TORKOL-4160 file (C-alpha; in steps of 0.2 Angstrom, whole numbers, padded with zeros to 4 digits, m for minus):
301
<pt num="1" X="m0256" Y="0937" Z="0345"/>
<pt num="2" X="m0257" Y="0918" Z="0341"/>
<pt num="3" X="m0244" Y="0910" Z="0330"/>
<pt num="4" X="m0249" Y="0900" Z="0315"/>
<pt num="5" X="m0246" Y="0884" Z="0325"/>
<pt num="6" X="m0252" Y="0888" Z="0343"/>
<pt num="7" X="m0248" Y="0876" Z="0357"/>
<pt num="8" X="m0265" Y="0878" Z="0365"/>
<pt num="9" X="m0283" Y="0877" Z="0358"/>
<pt num="10" X="m0297" Y="0885" Z="0368"/>
<pt num="11" X="m0314" Y="0877" Z="0364"/>
<pt num="12" X="m0330" Y="0885" Z="0369"/>
<pt num="13" X="m0347" Y="0877" Z="0365"/>
<pt num="14" X="m0361" Y="0890" Z="0366"/>
<pt num="15" X="m0380" Y="0888" Z="0367"/>
<pt num="16" X="m0392" Y="0902" Z="0372"/>
<pt num="17" X="m0380" Y="0911" Z="0383"/>
<pt num="18" X="m0382" Y="0928" Z="0375"/>
<pt num="19" X="m0382" Y="0936" Z="0393"/>
<pt num="20" X="m0366" Y="0928" Z="0398"/>
<pt num="21" X="m0355" Y="0924" Z="0383"/>
<pt num="22" X="m0348" Y="0941" Z="0380"/>
<pt num="23" X="m0340" Y="0940" Z="0398"/>
<pt num="24" X="m0334" Y="0922" Z="0394"/>
<pt num="25" X="m0326" Y="0927" Z="0378"/>
<pt num="26" X="m0318" Y="0943" Z="0386"/>
<pt num="27" X="m0310" Y="0931" Z="0399"/>
<pt num="28" X="m0302" Y="0921" Z="0386"/>
<pt num="29" X="m0295" Y="0936" Z="0375"/>
<pt num="30" X="m0289" Y="0944" Z="0391"/>
<pt num="31" X="m0277" Y="0930" Z="0396"/>
<pt num="32" X="m0259" Y="0934" Z="0401"/>
<pt num="33" X="m0254" Y="0919" Z="0390"/>
<pt num="34" X="m0259" Y="0924" Z="0372"/>
<pt num="35" X="m0253" Y="0911" Z="0360"/>
<pt num="36" X="m0269" Y="0901" Z="0357"/>
<pt num="37" X="m0282" Y="0898" Z="0345"/>
<pt num="38" X="m0300" Y="0901" Z="0351"/>
<pt num="39" X="m0313" Y="0889" Z="0343"/>
<pt num="40" X="m0331" Y="0894" Z="0347"/>
<pt num="41" X="m0346" Y="0882" Z="0341"/>
<pt num="42" X="m0363" Y="0890" Z="0341"/>
<pt num="43" X="m0374" Y="0874" Z="0345"/>
<pt num="44" X="m0390" Y="0881" Z="0337"/>
<pt num="45" X="m0393" Y="0895" Z="0348"/>
<pt num="46" X="m0410" Y="0904" Z="0346"/>
<pt num="47" X="m0406" Y="0920" Z="0356"/>
<pt num="48" X="m0393" Y="0933" Z="0352"/>
<pt num="49" X="m0378" Y="0922" Z="0355"/>
<pt num="50" X="m0372" Y="0923" Z="0337"/>
<pt num="51" X="m0373" Y="0942" Z="0337"/>
<pt num="52" X="m0363" Y="0943" Z="0353"/>
<pt num="53" X="m0350" Y="0932" Z="0346"/>
<pt num="54" X="m0348" Y="0942" Z="0330"/>
<pt num="55" X="m0346" Y="0958" Z="0340"/>
<pt num="56" X="m0328" Y="0951" Z="0344"/>
<pt num="57" X="m0315" Y="0953" Z="0329"/>
<pt num="58" X="m0300" Y="0945" Z="0337"/>
<pt num="59" X="m0290" Y="0935" Z="0324"/>
<pt num="60" X="m0288" Y="0921" Z="0336"/>
<pt num="61" X="m0306" Y="0917" Z="0335"/>
<pt num="62" X="m0312" Y="0903" Z="0324"/>
<pt num="63" X="m0331" Y="0902" Z="0323"/>
<pt num="64" X="m0342" Y="0888" Z="0318"/>
<pt num="65" X="m0361" Y="0886" Z="0319"/>
<pt num="66" X="m0371" Y="0870" Z="0319"/>
<pt num="67" X="m0388" Y="0863" Z="0321"/>
<pt num="68" X="m0392" Y="0860" Z="0340"/>
<pt num="69" X="m0384" Y="0843" Z="0344"/>
<pt num="70" X="m0380" Y="0845" Z="0362"/>
<pt num="71" X="m0364" Y="0850" Z="0372"/>
<pt num="72" X="m0355" Y="0834" Z="0370"/>
<pt num="73" X="m0357" Y="0835" Z="0351"/>
<pt num="74" X="m0351" Y="0853" Z="0350"/>
<pt num="75" X="m0336" Y="0849" Z="0361"/>
<pt num="76" X="m0331" Y="0834" Z="0350"/>
<pt num="77" X="m0333" Y="0845" Z="0334"/>
<pt num="78" X="m0323" Y="0859" Z="0341"/>
<pt num="79" X="m0309" Y="0848" Z="0347"/>
<pt num="80" X="m0308" Y="0839" Z="0330"/>
<pt num="81" X="m0304" Y="0856" Z="0323"/>
<pt num="82" X="m0291" Y="0860" Z="0336"/>
<pt num="83" X="m0273" Y="0862" Z="0331"/>
<pt num="84" X="m0265" Y="0864" Z="0348"/>
<pt num="85" X="m0255" Y="0852" Z="0358"/>
<pt num="86" X="m0267" Y="0856" Z="0373"/>
<pt num="87" X="m0285" Y="0858" Z="0374"/>
<pt num="88" X="m0293" Y="0870" Z="0386"/>
<pt num="89" X="m0313" Y="0870" Z="0388"/>
<pt num="90" X="m0324" Y="0885" Z="0393"/>
<pt num="91" X="m0342" Y="0884" Z="0393"/>
<pt num="92" X="m0351" Y="0900" Z="0387"/>
<pt num="93" X="m0358" Y="0905" Z="0404"/>
<pt num="94" X="m0342" Y="0903" Z="0414"/>
<pt num="95" X="m0326" Y="0914" Z="0416"/>
<pt num="96" X="m0307" Y="0911" Z="0416"/>
<pt num="97" X="m0297" Y="0921" Z="0428"/>
<pt num="98" X="m0283" Y="0930" Z="0419"/>
<pt num="99" X="m0269" Y="0919" Z="0424"/>
<pt num="100" X="m0278" Y="0902" Z="0421"/>
<pt num="101" X="m0270" Y="0897" Z="0404"/>
<pt num="102" X="m0253" Y="0903" Z="0409"/>
<pt num="103" X="m0253" Y="0893" Z="0425"/>
<pt num="104" X="m0260" Y="0877" Z="0417"/>
<pt num="105" X="m0249" Y="0878" Z="0401"/>
<pt num="106" X="m0233" Y="0880" Z="0411"/>
<pt num="107" X="m0238" Y="0867" Z="0424"/>
<pt num="108" X="m0242" Y="0854" Z="0411"/>
<pt num="109" X="m0226" Y="0857" Z="0402"/>
<pt num="110" X="m0215" Y="0857" Z="0417"/>
<pt num="111" X="m0224" Y="0843" Z="0427"/>
<pt num="112" X="m0229" Y="0832" Z="0412"/>
<pt num="113" X="m0247" Y="0829" Z="0417"/>
<pt num="114" X="m0260" Y="0824" Z="0404"/>
<pt num="115" X="m0275" Y="0831" Z="0412"/>
<pt num="116" X="m0276" Y="0846" Z="0424"/>
<pt num="117" X="m0291" Y="0855" Z="0433"/>
<pt num="118" X="m0292" Y="0867" Z="0447"/>
<pt num="119" X="m0302" Y="0873" Z="0462"/>
<pt num="120" X="m0316" Y="0884" Z="0457"/>
<pt num="121" X="m0326" Y="0900" Z="0463"/>
<pt num="122" X="m0345" Y="0899" Z="0462"/>
<pt num="123" X="m0353" Y="0914" Z="0455"/>
<pt num="124" X="m0371" Y="0919" Z="0451"/>
<pt num="125" X="m0380" Y="0926" Z="0436"/>
<pt num="126" X="m0373" Y="0944" Z="0440"/>
<pt num="127" X="m0355" Y="0937" Z="0442"/>
<pt num="128" X="m0355" Y="0939" Z="0460"/>
<pt num="129" X="m0348" Y="0926" Z="0472"/>
<pt num="130" X="m0360" Y="0914" Z="0479"/>
<pt num="131" X="m0361" Y="0913" Z="0498"/>
<pt num="132" X="m0351" Y="0899" Z="0507"/>
<pt num="133" X="m0367" Y="0895" Z="0516"/>
<pt num="134" X="m0376" Y="0890" Z="0500"/>
<pt num="135" X="m0379" Y="0871" Z="0500"/>
<pt num="136" X="m0371" Y="0867" Z="0484"/>
<pt num="137" X="m0355" Y="0877" Z="0487"/>
<pt num="138" X="m0354" Y="0871" Z="0504"/>
<pt num="139" X="m0354" Y="0853" Z="0497"/>
<pt num="140" X="m0340" Y="0858" Z="0485"/>
<pt num="141" X="m0330" Y="0865" Z="0499"/>
<pt num="142" X="m0332" Y="0849" Z="0509"/>
<pt num="143" X="m0325" Y="0840" Z="0494"/>
<pt num="144" X="m0310" Y="0851" Z="0492"/>
<pt num="145" X="m0306" Y="0848" Z="0511"/>
<pt num="146" X="m0308" Y="0829" Z="0509"/>
<pt num="147" X="m0295" Y="0830" Z="0495"/>
<pt num="148" X="m0284" Y="0841" Z="0505"/>
<pt num="149" X="m0284" Y="0829" Z="0519"/>
<pt num="150" X="m0283" Y="0812" Z="0510"/>
<pt num="151" X="m0275" Y="0816" Z="0493"/>
<pt num="152" X="m0287" Y="0802" Z="0487"/>
<pt num="153" X="m0292" Y="0809" Z="0470"/>
<pt num="154" X="m0300" Y="0793" Z="0463"/>
<pt num="155" X="m0310" Y="0789" Z="0479"/>
<pt num="156" X="m0317" Y="0806" Z="0480"/>
<pt num="157" X="m0321" Y="0806" Z="0461"/>
<pt num="158" X="m0331" Y="0790" Z="0463"/>
<pt num="159" X="m0342" Y="0800" Z="0475"/>
<pt num="160" X="m0343" Y="0817" Z="0467"/>
<pt num="161" X="m0337" Y="0825" Z="0451"/>
<pt num="162" X="m0321" Y="0833" Z="0458"/>
<pt num="163" X="m0319" Y="0844" Z="0442"/>
<pt num="164" X="m0337" Y="0849" Z="0443"/>
<pt num="165" X="m0338" Y="0855" Z="0425"/>
<pt num="166" X="m0330" Y="0853" Z="0408"/>
<pt num="167" X="m0325" Y="0871" Z="0409"/>
<pt num="168" X="m0312" Y="0865" Z="0421"/>
<pt num="169" X="m0304" Y="0853" Z="0409"/>
<pt num="170" X="m0286" Y="0856" Z="0402"/>
<pt num="171" X="m0278" Y="0841" Z="0394"/>
<pt num="172" X="m0266" Y="0835" Z="0380"/>
<pt num="173" X="m0275" Y="0832" Z="0364"/>
<pt num="174" X="m0266" Y="0816" Z="0362"/>
<pt num="175" X="m0275" Y="0810" Z="0378"/>
<pt num="176" X="m0290" Y="0807" Z="0366"/>
<pt num="177" X="m0281" Y="0793" Z="0358"/>
<pt num="178" X="m0283" Y="0783" Z="0374"/>
<pt num="179" X="m0299" Y="0790" Z="0381"/>
<pt num="180" X="m0310" Y="0794" Z="0366"/>
<pt num="181" X="m0322" Y="0808" Z="0363"/>
<pt num="182" X="m0335" Y="0815" Z="0375"/>
<pt num="183" X="m0350" Y="0803" Z="0377"/>
<pt num="184" X="m0367" Y="0807" Z="0372"/>
<pt num="185" X="m0374" Y="0810" Z="0390"/>
<pt num="186" X="m0384" Y="0826" Z="0390"/>
<pt num="187" X="m0380" Y="0831" Z="0408"/>
<pt num="188" X="m0365" Y="0821" Z="0414"/>
<pt num="189" X="m0353" Y="0819" Z="0399"/>
<pt num="190" X="m0340" Y="0828" Z="0409"/>
<pt num="191" X="m0341" Y="0816" Z="0423"/>
<pt num="192" X="m0340" Y="0801" Z="0412"/>
<pt num="193" X="m0325" Y="0809" Z="0403"/>
<pt num="194" X="m0316" Y="0812" Z="0420"/>
<pt num="195" X="m0318" Y="0794" Z="0425"/>
<pt num="196" X="m0311" Y="0788" Z="0409"/>
<pt num="197" X="m0296" Y="0799" Z="0411"/>
<pt num="198" X="m0293" Y="0792" Z="0428"/>
<pt num="199" X="m0294" Y="0775" Z="0421"/>
<pt num="200" X="m0282" Y="0779" Z="0407"/>
<pt num="201" X="m0269" Y="0789" Z="0417"/>
<pt num="202" X="m0272" Y="0784" Z="0435"/>
<pt num="203" X="m0273" Y="0797" Z="0448"/>
<pt num="204" X="m0255" Y="0800" Z="0447"/>
<pt num="205" X="m0257" Y="0807" Z="0429"/>
<pt num="206" X="m0270" Y="0819" Z="0434"/>
<pt num="207" X="m0267" Y="0835" Z="0444"/>
<pt num="208" X="m0280" Y="0845" Z="0454"/>
<pt num="209" X="m0272" Y="0862" Z="0458"/>
<pt num="210" X="m0279" Y="0872" Z="0473"/>
<pt num="211" X="m0279" Y="0889" Z="0465"/>
<pt num="212" X="m0297" Y="0895" Z="0460"/>
<pt num="213" X="m0293" Y="0899" Z="0442"/>
<pt num="214" X="m0311" Y="0896" Z="0435"/>
<pt num="215" X="m0327" Y="0905" Z="0439"/>
<pt num="216" X="m0342" Y="0893" Z="0438"/>
<pt num="217" X="m0358" Y="0902" Z="0435"/>
<pt num="218" X="m0374" Y="0895" Z="0442"/>
<pt num="219" X="m0390" Y="0902" Z="0435"/>
<pt num="220" X="m0408" Y="0897" Z="0431"/>
<pt num="221" X="m0404" Y="0891" Z="0414"/>
<pt num="222" X="m0390" Y="0879" Z="0418"/>
<pt num="223" X="m0393" Y="0863" Z="0408"/>
<pt num="224" X="m0389" Y="0853" Z="0424"/>
<pt num="225" X="m0404" Y="0861" Z="0433"/>
<pt num="226" X="m0417" Y="0855" Z="0420"/>
<pt num="227" X="m0421" Y="0838" Z="0428"/>
<pt num="228" X="m0412" Y="0833" Z="0444"/>
<pt num="229" X="m0419" Y="0815" Z="0443"/>
<pt num="230" X="m0412" Y="0812" Z="0426"/>
<pt num="231" X="m0395" Y="0820" Z="0430"/>
<pt num="232" X="m0394" Y="0808" Z="0445"/>
<pt num="233" X="m0398" Y="0793" Z="0434"/>
<pt num="234" X="m0385" Y="0798" Z="0421"/>
<pt num="235" X="m0373" Y="0799" Z="0435"/>
<pt num="236" X="m0378" Y="0782" Z="0442"/>
<pt num="237" X="m0377" Y="0774" Z="0425"/>
<pt num="238" X="m0359" Y="0781" Z="0423"/>
<pt num="239" X="m0354" Y="0775" Z="0440"/>
<pt num="240" X="m0361" Y="0758" Z="0436"/>
<pt num="241" X="m0351" Y="0757" Z="0419"/>
<pt num="242" X="m0335" Y="0763" Z="0427"/>
<pt num="243" X="m0334" Y="0757" Z="0446"/>
<pt num="244" X="m0329" Y="0739" Z="0442"/>
<pt num="245" X="m0314" Y="0745" Z="0432"/>
<pt num="246" X="m0306" Y="0752" Z="0448"/>
<pt num="247" X="m0308" Y="0737" Z="0458"/>
<pt num="248" X="m0293" Y="0726" Z="0456"/>
<pt num="249" X="m0293" Y="0717" Z="0473"/>
<pt num="250" X="m0302" Y="0713" Z="0489"/>
<pt num="251" X="m0295" Y="0729" Z="0497"/>
<pt num="252" X="m0302" Y="0740" Z="0483"/>
<pt num="253" X="m0319" Y="0731" Z="0484"/>
<pt num="254" X="m0320" Y="0735" Z="0503"/>
<pt num="255" X="m0314" Y="0753" Z="0499"/>
<pt num="256" X="m0328" Y="0756" Z="0487"/>
<pt num="257" X="m0342" Y="0746" Z="0495"/>
<pt num="258" X="m0350" Y="0762" Z="0503"/>
<pt num="259" X="m0349" Y="0770" Z="0485"/>
<pt num="260" X="m0358" Y="0755" Z="0478"/>
<pt num="261" X="m0371" Y="0754" Z="0492"/>
<pt num="262" X="m0375" Y="0772" Z="0490"/>
<pt num="263" X="m0376" Y="0771" Z="0472"/>
<pt num="264" X="m0389" Y="0757" Z="0472"/>
<pt num="265" X="m0400" Y="0765" Z="0485"/>
<pt num="266" X="m0400" Y="0782" Z="0476"/>
<pt num="267" X="m0403" Y="0773" Z="0459"/>
<pt num="268" X="m0418" Y="0764" Z="0467"/>
<pt num="269" X="m0426" Y="0780" Z="0473"/>
<pt num="270" X="m0423" Y="0789" Z="0456"/>
<pt num="271" X="m0429" Y="0774" Z="0446"/>
<pt num="272" X="m0445" Y="0772" Z="0457"/>
<pt num="273" X="m0448" Y="0791" Z="0455"/>
<pt num="274" X="m0447" Y="0790" Z="0436"/>
<pt num="275" X="m0458" Y="0775" Z="0434"/>
<pt num="276" X="m0471" Y="0784" Z="0445"/>
<pt num="277" X="m0471" Y="0800" Z="0436"/>
<pt num="278" X="m0468" Y="0797" Z="0418"/>
<pt num="279" X="m0467" Y="0784" Z="0404"/>
<pt num="280" X="m0448" Y="0779" Z="0404"/>
<pt num="281" X="m0438" Y="0764" Z="0399"/>
<pt num="282" X="m0422" Y="0758" Z="0408"/>
<pt num="283" X="m0406" Y="0758" Z="0398"/>
<pt num="284" X="m0397" Y="0742" Z="0399"/>
<pt num="285" X="m0384" Y="0747" Z="0412"/>
<pt num="286" X="m0398" Y="0754" Z="0423"/>
<pt num="287" X="m0409" Y="0738" Z="0420"/>
<pt num="288" X="m0394" Y="0729" Z="0428"/>
<pt num="289" X="m0393" Y="0742" Z="0441"/>
<pt num="290" X="m0411" Y="0740" Z="0446"/>
<pt num="291" X="m0409" Y="0721" Z="0447"/>
<pt num="292" X="m0393" Y="0723" Z="0458"/>
<pt num="293" X="m0402" Y="0734" Z="0470"/>
<pt num="294" X="m0406" Y="0717" Z="0480"/>
<pt num="295" X="m0389" Y="0721" Z="0488"/>
<pt num="296" X="m0389" Y="0713" Z="0506"/>
<pt num="297" X="m0390" Y="0725" Z="0520"/>
<pt num="298" X="m0374" Y="0728" Z="0531"/>
<pt num="299" X="m0372" Y="0717" Z="0545"/>
<pt num="300" X="m0382" Y="0722" Z="0560"/>
<pt num="301" X="m0396" Y="0731" Z="0549"/>
């Protein structure tokens, strides 16, 4: 059971995941490391999520309910109530492996990293592993191989979200003094947070462990599947906000030029699609991005 002053706080935002949250909660309560508090925030669910939460009576659980305000808001609320030295996040449709908290806590304590995440296993709505031939999983496996070959966490993270989900975040609570809270992005607040961490700590202060200690569930109700175009635009805006912060010299500029070029081309496609299909106004960063799309072609093109 947890002590009165636990070293670790697990924070779970929950919204309309009655079908999955029971398994998620069980994966936390069944950890081999047991000295934690477990903060669950019901973000205005309209299904049986609250009933499922109340079916668990473990004394480590601290339950809060609020009007639906988005995952970023629920995370910030839960973290503000956390008393632990470390914060570990789990979304209400994902699953921890039983050794995750033990492994990450002791690694953080012994190696003094501020922010840690791990490799993940993709699972479906029935908790079964997703085939390696699946396109999204194959892309993720390619990302892992790139990191294994290069060790370039920053370079890879400026192309893809290497952590993939906020469920994969384990960090010192004191890190928030340098990074701040989760931003208000609906789809990509985790990516924005990761890039701010890399800026604050540098790649040497962030650890990516090869063990697959998180099961990331993919199903038809994932928030990120709601609107692929808006997800892409949020990601583009985040990169536009952060990319310049990692360019300190001409070598860095040359290194990240392909990232910038692909960013501009993809943003141009997404902006054009949105302008054609719906009434939509550009935010200031994306307005700048749209203007910057006049990037000269590569030599020889």
